[in-house]
C-alpha positions in Angstrom: -8.4 10.0 -11.9 -10.8 11.1 -9.3 -13.9 10.1 -11.7 -13.1 6.4 -10.6 -14.4 7.0 -7.3 -17.3 8.6 -8.4 -17.9 5.8 -11.1 -17.7 3.7 -8.4 -20.1 5.1 -6.2 -22.4 5.7 -8.6 -22.5 2.6 -10.1 -23.0 0.5 -6.8 -25.8 2.7 -5.9 -27.3 1.4 -9.3 -26.8 -2.1 -8.5 -27.9 -1.7 -5.2 -31.0 0.1 -5.7 -33.6 -2.6 -6.1 -33.0 -4.3 -2.8 -31.3 -4.5 0.2 -28.1 -6.3 0.8 -28.4 -9.8 3.1 -27.3 -9.3 6.3 -23.8 -10.4 7.9 -24.4 -13.8 9.2 -21.9 -15.1 12.2 -23.4 -18.6 13.1 -22.2 -19.4 16.2 -24.6 -20.9 18.7 -27.4 -21.0 15.6 -25.6 -23.7 14.1 -27.6 -26.0 16.2 -30.8 -24.5 14.6 -29.1 -25.3 11.0 -28.4 -29.0 12.0 -31.8 -29.6 13.0 -33.4 -27.9 10.4 -31.6 -29.8 7.8 -32.3 -33.3 9.7 -35.8 -32.3 9.8 -36.3 -32.0 6.6 -34.3 -35.1 5.6 -35.9 -37.6 8.1 -39.4 -37.0 8.9 -42.3 -34.6 6.7 -44.7 -32.1 8.3 -45.7 -30.6 4.9 -46.5 -32.4 1.4 -42.8 -30.7 0.2 -39.3 -30.2 2.2 -38.1 -27.1 3.2 -41.4 -25.1 3.0 -41.1 -22.9 5.8 -44.4 -21.2 4.9 -46.0 -24.8 6.2 -43.4 -25.6 8.7 -43.3 -22.8 10.7 -46.8 -22.8 10.8 -47.2 -26.5 11.8 -46.9 -26.9 15.8 -45.7 -30.8 15.3 -42.8 -29.4 13.2 -41.9 -26.5 15.9 -42.6 -28.7 18.4 -39.8 -31.1 16.8 -37.6 -28.1 16.2 -37.5 -27.6 20.0 -36.8 -31.0 20.8 -34.0 -31.5 18.8 -32.5 -28.1 20.0 -32.8 -29.2 23.5 -31.2 -32.3 23.0 -27.7 -31.7 24.7 -28.8 -28.3 26.1 -28.5 -26.7 22.4 -31.3 -24.7 23.0 -29.4 -21.5 23.1 -31.0 -17.8 22.5 -29.5 -17.5 19.0 -30.8 -20.9 18.0 -34.3 -20.0 19.0 -33.6 -16.5 17.0 -32.4 -18.3 14.1 -35.6 -20.1 13.3 -37.6 -16.6 13.6 -34.9 -15.5 11.1 -35.9 -18.9 9.0 -39.7 -18.3 9.6 -39.2 -14.6 8.5 -42.6 -13.7 6.9 -44.5 -16.0 8.9 -46.7 -15.6 11.6 -44.0 -17.2 14.2 -44.5 -15.8 17.6 -41.1 -14.7 18.9 -41.6 -16.8 22.1 -42.5 -19.8 20.1 -40.1 -22.0 22.0 -41.7 -22.3 25.7 -45.1 -23.9 23.8 -43.0 -26.0 21.6 -40.9 -28.0 24.0 -43.6 -28.4 26.2 -45.9 -30.3 23.1 -42.7 -32.1 22.5 -42.3 -33.8 26.0 -46.1 -34.3 25.9 -46.8 -35.8 22.4 -43.1 -36.7 20.6 -42.9 -40.1 19.3 -40.0 -42.0 17.6 -40.4 -43.4 14.1 -41.0 -47.0 15.8 -44.1 -45.3 17.6 -45.7 -44.2 14.4 -47.7 -46.9 12.8 -46.4 -47.2 9.2 -43.9 -44.7 9.1 -42.5 -43.0 6.1 -40.7 -40.1 6.0 -41.7 -38.7 2.9 -45.5 -38.5 4.2 -46.2 -35.6 6.3 -47.1 -37.0 10.2 -49.2 -35.1 13.0 -47.4 -35.6 16.1 -44.3 -33.8 17.2 -41.0 -36.3 15.8 -38.3 -38.0 18.1 -35.0 -37.8 15.9 -32.7 -40.5 16.1 -29.7 -39.4 18.6 -27.1 -40.9 16.4 -27.9 -39.0 13.4 -28.8 -36.1 15.5 -24.9 -36.4 16.5 -23.7 -37.0 13.0 -25.7 -33.7 11.5 -24.3 -31.6 14.4 -21.0 -32.7 13.8 -21.1 -31.9 10.2 -22.9 -28.6 10.5 -20.3 -27.6 12.8 -17.7 -28.1 10.4 -19.4 -26.9 7.6 -21.0 -23.7 8.8 -17.9 -23.8 11.7 -15.7 -23.1 8.5 -17.5 -19.5 7.9 -17.1 -18.6 11.7 -13.4 -20.1 11.4 -13.0 -17.9 8.1 -14.1 -14.9 9.5 -11.5 -15.4 12.1 -9.0 -16.0 9.8 -9.8 -13.1 7.6 -9.5 -10.9 10.7 -6.5 -12.5 11.6 -4.9 -11.1 8.4 -5.4 -7.9 9.6 -4.3 -8.4 12.9 -1.1 -9.6 11.6 -0.4 -6.3 9.8 -1.7 -4.4 12.8 1.5 -6.0 14.6 3.8 -5.1 11.7 2.1 -1.7 11.8 3.2 -1.9 15.8 6.7 -2.8 15.5 7.3 0.0 13.0 5.9 2.3 15.1 7.7 1.4 18.1 11.1 1.8 16.4 10.0 5.0 14.4 8.3 6.9 17.7 11.0 5.9 19.9 13.5 7.8 18.2 11.7 11.1 18.7 10.4 10.2 22.2 13.5 8.9 23.6 16.5 10.1 21.4 19.2 9.3 24.4 17.7 6.1 25.5 17.2 5.0 21.5 21.1 6.4 20.4 22.5 3.8 23.5 20.9 0.6 21.8 24.1 -0.9 20.4 24.4 -3.9 22.7 24.7 -7.3 20.4 21.1 -8.0 20.3 19.9 -5.1 19.0 22.8 -4.9 16.7 22.4 -8.2 15.5 18.7 -7.4 15.0 19.7 -4.4 12.9 22.4 -5.6 10.9 20.6 -8.9 9.8 17.3 -8.1 9.7 16.0 -4.7 10.1 18.5 -2.5 7.8 19.8 -5.2 5.1 19.2 -5.7 1.3 17.2 -8.9 1.1 20.7 -10.1 -1.0 23.8 -8.4 -1.1 23.3 -4.7 -2.0 20.0 -4.7 -4.1 17.3 -3.1 -2.9 16.4 0.2 -4.5 17.9 -1.3 -7.8 15.3 -3.5 -9.6 16.4 -7.3 -10.2 17.5 -8.0 -13.7 15.2 -11.4 -15.1 15.2 -11.1 -18.7 13.7 -8.0 -18.7 9.9 -8.9 -18.7 10.3 -10.5 -15.3 12.6 -7.5 -13.8 11.5 -6.8 -10.4 12.0 -4.7 -7.5 13.2 -7.0 -4.1 12.0 -5.7 -0.8 14.4 -5.0 2.1 15.3 -8.0 4.5 12.3 -6.8 6.9 10.2 -6.1 4.6 10.7 -9.9 3.1 10.4 -11.3 6.7 7.3 -9.4 7.2 5.9 -10.6 3.8 7.0 -14.3 3.8 5.9 -15.0 7.1 2.4 -13.6 5.9 2.4 -16.1 3.0 3.3 -19.0 5.5 0.4 -17.6 7.6 -2.0 -17.6 4.6 -0.8 -21.0 4.0 -1.6 -22.2 7.6 -5.0 -20.6 8.0 -6.1 -22.1 4.5 -5.2 -25.7 5.6 -5.8 -26.1 9.4 -9.2 -27.3 10.7 -10.6 -28.9 7.4 -11.6 -32.0 8.9 -13.8 -34.7 7.4 -16.9 -35.9 9.5 -17.3 -39.5 8.2 -20.8 -40.6 6.8 -21.3 -36.4 6.5 -25.1 -36.2 5.4 -23.9 -32.9 3.8 -21.1 -33.8 1.5 -20.6 -37.3 -0.4 -17.4 -37.5 -0.2 -14.2 -36.3 1.8 -13.3 -34.5 -1.7 -16.3 -32.5 -2.2 -16.6 -31.6 1.6 -12.6 -30.6 1.4 -13.3 -28.6 -1.9 -16.2 -26.7 -0.6 -14.5 -25.8 3.1 -11.4 -24.6 0.8 -13.4 -22.6 -1.6 -15.7 -20.8 1.1 -12.8 -20.0 3.5 -10.3 -18.5 0.5 -13.3 -16.3 -0.9 -14.2 -15.1 3.1 -10.6 -14.4 3.8 -9.9 -12.3 0.5 -13.2 -10.3 1.1 -11.8 -9.2 4.4 -8.5 -8.9 3.3 -9.9 -6.5 0.3 -9.8 -2.7 2.5 -6.0 -3.5 3.2 -4.5 -3.8 -0.1 -6.9 -0.4 -1.0 -5.4 1.2 2.0 -2.0 0.3 1.5 -1.9 2.0 -1.9 -3.1 5.1 -0.9 -1.1 8.5 -0.9 -3.0 9.5 2.5 -2.6 6.5 4.3 -2.5 7.2 7.9 -0.8 3.9 8.6 2.4 6.0 7.2 2.5 8.4 10.1 2.0 5.7 12.5 4.3 3.3 11.8 7.1 5.3 10.0 7.2 2.9 6.9 7.8 5.0 3.6 5.5 4.7 0.8 7.6 2.9 -1.2 7.5 0.0 1.5 3.5 0.2 1.5 3.8 -0.2 -2.2 5.7 -3.5 -1.4 3.1 -4.4 0.9 0.4 -3.7 -1.3 1.7 -5.6 -4.4 2.1 -9.1 -2.1 -1.1 -8.7 -0.2 -2.8 -8.1 -3.7 -1.1 -11.1 -5.2 -2.3 -13.3 -2.2 -5.6 -12.0 -2.5 -6.0 -12.8 -5.9 -4.4 -16.5 -5.5 -7.2 -17.0 -3.0 -9.9 -15.9 -5.4 -8.5 -17.9 -8.2 -8.9 -21.0 -5.6 -12.3 -19.8 -4.7 -13.5 -19.4 -8.3 -11.9 -22.8 -9.5 -13.3 -24.7 -6.3 -16.7 -23.8 -7.0 -16.7 -24.1 -10.8 -15.5 -27.6 -9.7 -18.3 -27.8 -7.4 -20.9 -26.7 -9.9 -20.3 -29.8 -12.0 -22.8 -30.6 -15.1 -24.9 -27.7 -13.9 -21.7 -25.2 -14.5 -23.3 -23.6 -17.4 -26.6 -23.0 -16.0 -25.3 -21.8 -12.6 -22.9 -19.5 -14.3 -25.9 -17.8 -15.8 -26.5 -16.3 -12.3 -25.9 -12.3 -11.9 -23.8 -13.0 -9.0 -21.5 -15.2 -10.7 -21.3 -12.8 -13.7 -19.8 -10.8 -11.5 -17.8 -12.7 -9.7 -16.4 -13.7 -13.0 -15.6 -10.3 -13.9 -14.1 -9.2 -10.9 -11.7 -11.9 -11.2 -10.8 -11.2 -15.0 -10.2 -7.7 -13.7 -7.8 -8.9 -10.8 -6.1 -11.2 -13.4 -5.6 -8.2 -15.8 -4.2 -6.2 -12.9 -1.4 -8.6 -11.6 -0.2 -9.1 -15.4 -0.1 -5.2 -16.3 1.4 -4.2 -13.0 4.7 -6.2 -13.4 7.7 -3.5 -13.7 8.6 -4.1 -16.8 5.3 -2.4 -17.9 5.3 0.1 -15.1 8.7 1.2 -16.2 8.1 2.0 -20.0 4.4 2.9 -19.9 3.5 4.1 -16.3 0.6 6.1 -17.4 -0.9 3.6 -19.4 -0.4 1.2 -17.0 -1.8 3.4 -14.3 -5.1 4.3 -16.3 -5.6 0.3 -16.8 -4.6 -0.3 -12.8 -7.4 1.7 -11.7 -10.1 1.0 -14.0 -9.4 -3.0 -13.5 -9.6 -2.0 -9.5 -13.1 -0.2 -10.4 -14.1 -3.4 -11.8 -13.0 -5.3 -9.3 -14.8 -3.4 -6.4 -18.1 -3.5 -8.5 -17.5 -7.1 -9.3 -16.9 -7.9 -5.5 -19.7 -6.0 -4.7 -22.3 -7.1 -6.8 -21.2 -11.1 -6.4 -21.4 -10.8 -2.8 -24.9 -8.4 -2.4 -26.7 -11.4 -1.6 -24.0 -13.9 0.3 -24.1 -11.5 3.5 -20.6 -10.2 3.2 -21.0 -6.6 1.9 -19.9 -5.4 5.2 -16.2 -6.2 4.3 -16.5 -4.2 1.1 -17.9 -0.8 2.6 -14.4 -0.3 4.3 -12.9 -0.9 1.0 -15.1 1.9 -1.1 -14.5 4.2 2.0 -11.1 3.8 2.0 -10.9 4.3 -1.8 -13.2 7.2 -1.8 -11.5 8.9 1.6 -8.3 8.8 0.0 -9.3 10.4 -3.4 -11.3 13.0 -1.5 -8.4 14.1 0.5 -6.2 14.3 -2.4 -9.0 16.6 -4.5 -8.9 18.5 -1.2 -5.2 19.1 -1.3 -5.7 20.5 -4.8 -8.2 22.6 -4.0 -6.3 24.1 -0.8 -3.2 24.9 -2.7 -4.9 26.5 -5.6 -3.9 26.5 -9.1 -1.1 29.1 -9.4 0.9 30.4 -12.6 4.1 28.9 -12.0 7.6 29.5 -13.9 8.7 26.2 -15.8 12.2 27.0 -16.9 14.7 24.2 -18.6 18.2 24.6 -17.2 21.8 23.1 -18.0 19.7 21.1 -21.0 19.1 18.3 -18.1 16.7 19.9 -15.5 13.4 21.6 -15.4 12.7 24.1 -12.7 9.4 24.6 -11.6 8.9 27.7 -9.3 5.3 27.6 -7.6 3.7 30.5 -5.2 2.6 28.8 -2.3 -0.3 30.1 -0.2 0.7 31.7 3.4 -1.0 28.7 5.4 0.9 26.1 3.2 3.6 24.7 4.8 6.5 22.9 3.5 8.0 18.9 4.8 11.8 18.8 4.9 13.0 16.1 2.5 8.9 15.5 1.5 7.3 15.5 -1.6 4.7 16.9 -3.7 2.5 15.9 -6.8 2.4 18.3 -9.5 -0.1 18.5 -12.1 0.6 20.6 -15.5 -2.5 21.7 -16.7 -1.9 21.6 -20.3 -4.7 20.0 -22.4 -2.8 16.9 -23.2 -1.4 16.1 -19.7 -3.3 18.1 -17.3 -4.5 14.5 -15.4 -1.3 13.0 -14.8 0.8 13.8 -11.3 4.1 12.8 -10.6 6.3 13.2 -7.2 9.1 15.4 -7.0 10.9 16.5 -3.8 10.9 20.4 -3.4 12.5 23.2 -1.7 11.7 26.4 -0.3 13.1 29.3 -2.4 16.2 30.6 -0.6 15.0 34.3 -2.4 11.8 34.6 -1.6 9.8 32.3 0.8 6.4 32.6 -0.3 7.6 30.0 -3.4 8.6 26.7 -3.5 10.9 25.4 -6.5 10.5 21.5 -7.8 13.7 20.2 -9.9 12.2 17.9 -12.5 14.9 16.2 -14.3 14.1 15.1 -17.9 13.7 11.9 -18.7 10.3 10.3 -20.7 6.9 11.2 -20.7 5.6 14.3 -19.5 9.2 15.9 -18.5 9.9 15.0 -22.0 7.1 16.6 -23.4 7.9 19.6 -21.4 11.4 19.5 -22.5 10.4 19.7 -26.2 8.2 22.6 -25.3 10.6 24.6 -23.1 13.9 23.8 -25.9 11.3 25.6 -28.6 10.7 28.5 -26.5 12.8 31.7 -26.7 14.8 31.8 -23.3 13.7 28.6 -22.7 11.0 29.5 -19.9 7.3 29.5 -19.8 4.6 30.3 -17.6 2.0 27.4 -16.7 -0.6 26.9 -14.4 -0.3 23.9 -12.1 -1.8 22.3 -9.2 -0.2 21.0 -6.6 -1.1 18.2 -4.8 1.1 17.7 -1.3 3.1 17.9 0.9 3.8 13.9 1.6 6.3 12.4 3.4 8.0 13.6 6.4 11.5 14.3 7.6 13.8 11.5 8.6 14.7 10.9 12.1 18.1 12.0 11.5 17.8 15.3 13.7 18.0 12.9 16.7 21.5 12.0 16.3 24.6 13.2 17.2 25.9 13.8 13.5 24.5 12.9 10.5 25.3 12.8 6.7 23.5 13.9 3.9 24.4 12.0 0.8 22.7 13.0 -2.5 23.2 12.2 -6.4 22.3 13.9 -9.3 18.7 15.1 -9.0 18.4 13.9 -5.5 19.7 16.7 -3.9 16.3 18.9 -3.1 15.2 16.5 -0.4 18.2 16.2 1.0 19.3 19.5 1.0 15.7 20.9 2.5 16.0 18.3 5.6 19.9 19.0 6.0 19.2 23.1 6.3 16.0 22.5 8.3 18.0 20.4 11.1 21.1 23.2 10.7 18.8 25.8 11.1 17.0 24.3 13.9 20.0 23.6 15.6 22.0 26.8 15.3 25.3 27.9 15.1 26.5 26.8 18.5 25.1 23.7 18.1 27.7 20.7 18.3 25.8 18.4 16.0 27.7 17.4 13.0 26.2 17.9 9.8 27.7 16.8 6.5 26.0 17.3 2.8 27.6 15.5 -0.1 26.4 15.7 -3.4 27.8 13.1 -6.7 26.8 14.9 -9.7 28.5 14.0 -13.0 29.3 17.7 -14.5 29.5 21.1 -13.3 26.8 22.1 -15.0 24.7 19.9 -12.8 25.6 23.1 -10.6 23.6 25.3 -12.7 20.4 24.8 -11.5 20.9 24.5 -8.1 23.3 27.4 -7.5 21.1 29.6 -5.2 21.0 26.8 -2.8 24.7 26.0 -2.7 25.4 29.7 -2.3 22.9 29.9 0.5 25.0 27.3 2.4 27.4 29.9 3.3 25.2 30.9 6.2 24.8 27.5 7.6 27.0 24.9 9.9 27.0 22.4 7.4 30.3 20.8 6.1 29.7 20.2 2.4 31.6 18.3 -0.6 30.8 18.1 -4.0 32.2 15.3 -6.3 32.3 15.9 -9.9 32.4 12.4 -11.5 33.5 13.6 -15.2 35.6 17.1 -14.2 36.4 17.4 -17.6 32.9 17.4 -19.2 32.4 21.3 -19.7 29.0 20.8 -21.7 26.5 23.6 -21.0 29.0 25.5 -18.7 28.9 28.6 -20.6 25.1 29.3 -18.9 27.0 30.0 -16.1 28.3 33.5 -17.8 24.9 34.8 -17.3 25.2 34.4 -13.4 28.3 36.1 -13.1 29.3 40.1 -14.3 31.6 41.2 -17.1 34.5 42.5 -14.8 34.3 38.6 -12.6 34.0 36.3 -15.4 37.0 37.1 -17.6 36.6 38.5 -21.2 32.8 38.1 -21.6 30.5 41.0 -22.9 27.2 41.0 -22.4 26.5 40.4 -26.0 28.4 37.1 -25.9 26.8 36.5 -22.5 23.7 36.4 -24.5 25.2 34.5 -27.6 26.6 31.6 -25.2 23.2 30.9 -24.1 22.0 30.2 -27.6 26.0 28.3 -28.9 28.6 27.6 -27.0 31.2 27.8 -29.8 31.6 31.4 -28.6 33.2 30.3 -25.6 36.9 28.6 -25.4 37.9 25.9 -23.3 40.1 28.3 -21.7 37.1 30.4 -20.7 35.5 27.3 -20.0 38.1 26.6 -17.3 38.0 30.2 -16.0 34.4 29.7 -15.4 35.0 26.5 -13.2 37.4 28.6 -11.3 35.2 30.9 -10.5 32.4 28.6 -9.4 34.9 26.9 -6.9 35.9 30.8 -5.7 32.0 31.8 -5.6 31.3 28.4 -3.6 34.7 28.5 -1.3 32.4 27.2 1.6 32.3 24.0 -0.3 35.1 21.4 -1.2 35.1 19.9 -4.5 36.4 16.7 -5.5 37.2 15.0 -9.1 35.7 11.5 -9.3 33.3 9.2 -7.5 33.4 8.9 -4.1 34.6 5.9 -1.9 31.1 5.0 -0.2 32.5 2.5 2.1 35.3 4.7 3.4 32.7 7.9 3.5 30.5 6.0 5.9 33.6 4.6 7.7 34.8 7.9 7.9 31.5 9.5 8.9 31.5 7.3 11.9 34.7 7.5 13.1 34.4 11.5 13.2 31.2 11.1 14.9 30.9 12.5 18.8 28.2 9.5 19.2 25.5 8.2 16.9 25.2 8.8 12.9 22.5 8.7 10.7 23.0 8.4 7.1 20.6 9.8 4.8 20.7 9.1 0.9 18.6 9.9 -2.2 20.1 9.5 -5.8 20.7 6.9 -8.1 19.5 3.6 -6.7 23.1 1.8 -6.9 24.4 4.3 -4.9 21.7 4.4 -2.5 22.2 0.6 -2.1 25.9 1.1 -1.6 25.3 3.7 1.0 22.8 0.8 2.9 25.1 -1.8 2.7 28.0 0.2 4.1 25.9 1.2 6.8 25.6 -2.1 8.0 28.7 -3.1 7.6 29.7 -0.2 10.2 27.0 -1.0 12.7 29.1 -3.0 14.8 32.0 -0.6 15.1 34.8 -0.3 17.9 33.6 3.0 19.3 30.0 1.3 19.8 28.0 4.3 18.3 25.2 3.7 17.0 24.7 3.8 12.9 21.2 4.5 11.3 20.4 4.7 7.7 17.6 6.4 5.8 16.8 6.7 2.2 14.7 9.3 1.0 14.6 7.8 -2.3 11.4 5.6 -2.8 11.2 3.4 -6.0 8.1 1.6 -6.5 7.6 2.1 -10.3 
């Protein structure tokens, strides 16, 4: 995927090789010059043809008329004078043109009534006094017309300021937990609790946040949390407001023939400018190395929600921009569309439409790699099309940050891969459900508790794919990290098929590690913390709770609980070493087995136990049992389960599903003070934990309750 960045840079270089882009223009006080210029070219002639600046800029009477027009109502600002110099670039106009021009105007200027047989199409040889009423009309019309460009810049910038405010809100909330933990734990008043219970923590509706909203499959989608929805919804309203205000029509407008034409043009200009200014934000939100994540404390899934909605808004604005100008072109549409900048604008718009359609959750869930390939490819065409479209319009300065943000993210990602290197990893299939990847790490590479990394399996058929997985440091050899990969579809299924056919179900394979990403939750600042994992959600949960325990020490009064929900006992097999290591830390651990009677693949545990300790198993039987479970009787399977419980006597085992509501309530009641709940696992379970935490924000002990999710769902 890194090739896309280079493709953009090379293509943009080739597109811009022939000429420099038009400079950015903010009209401001120079609007009066544009108004004067248009009125002069409409109301009087100094040259055989109108708008002939080679002639106008060298005609002393024309220059005097410009000066006289600017002097009206003291509109002769430095910016206005400089604007004429820009108009006359390439001619011999002196930079101090105004003083002699206004002097000539005051001495020799005449009005239309003072010029014999005046005809505005016939060139005159004296400075001309423009009609005052029309000067006011032209000035008002241009303030509205060109002022709309300036307003659009302001409104576009305000969209960035809006998201800066959202980031500041997140940063204050996030960093206060670390900088002022004691104060933060005491924030349990009615106002704080109301804000957290009804806005900050809950799902948008009911319990569903990590789970998708079902809508006939094709329209399935992920709902943002309530706070995310408030931020996104307010932004939609904000966009509508800034697109609707200051669209006044000047009666008798000399620029546009009707209010309809004027409004159409104003809307078309504004939507295009605002969308262009928003563009870097969309790419920043989608980046893995988004510095705003660290500043605000929002996780990657939150930024992906922001990315999706801001991108949709940007595309809708571009569609309005494109349709508006298409209507404005009228009968000349076919001819106008032959212009290169309009062709490239069309390319960008079509690419954006494809992105919007194929980014639906239906496609992301079923064909993620195809989605990602098309998504990035179309994004390349979007950027290139936008670049070339506005190359001569003066707004390229707002595309530079887009390219810079994207290129920087790709460069950092490549740098992370190179820094880690490409070691040989042991890839092992365990319990027929999980792939364990043991990777040697460089001594200077430090893990993040609860963090994740993207791994490349360097095989010809899928080396270019990268997938995120949480990891733990090896409990046996600290110079290794271990990633646990649940067998699903795509690349994990390909690995499963490879390992299933390999003797010992293990291979050595070159891998690339990009990371670490993410950060530990603020749970360590609470008086107690309950970490709840489901299935393969345990690695990140385990690494964070163990890190807190080791840092706190054995004598610390902080209460730490670890709850792991698994379907069968075989799920313990692939995480057995980590479970055993919990003997040495102060963590109250409970494992719920939802199907305790299912003993599939339980025979794999026999390889962990010696013959004298595991019943009647001999060495040869243990080897055979790995290949064929028929050598294991039901009694022997039960014996293995009992051995597991003896081996893990520091862990409490419970049959059935946990009552999440009761579990959370007990966690709050038994806590000496504030309590944090951290969850990762099946989306339904995580949503249930969130909901129960919200219900316990207002509690009799006035204890602070926080919820953090390690599960990040964006596809």
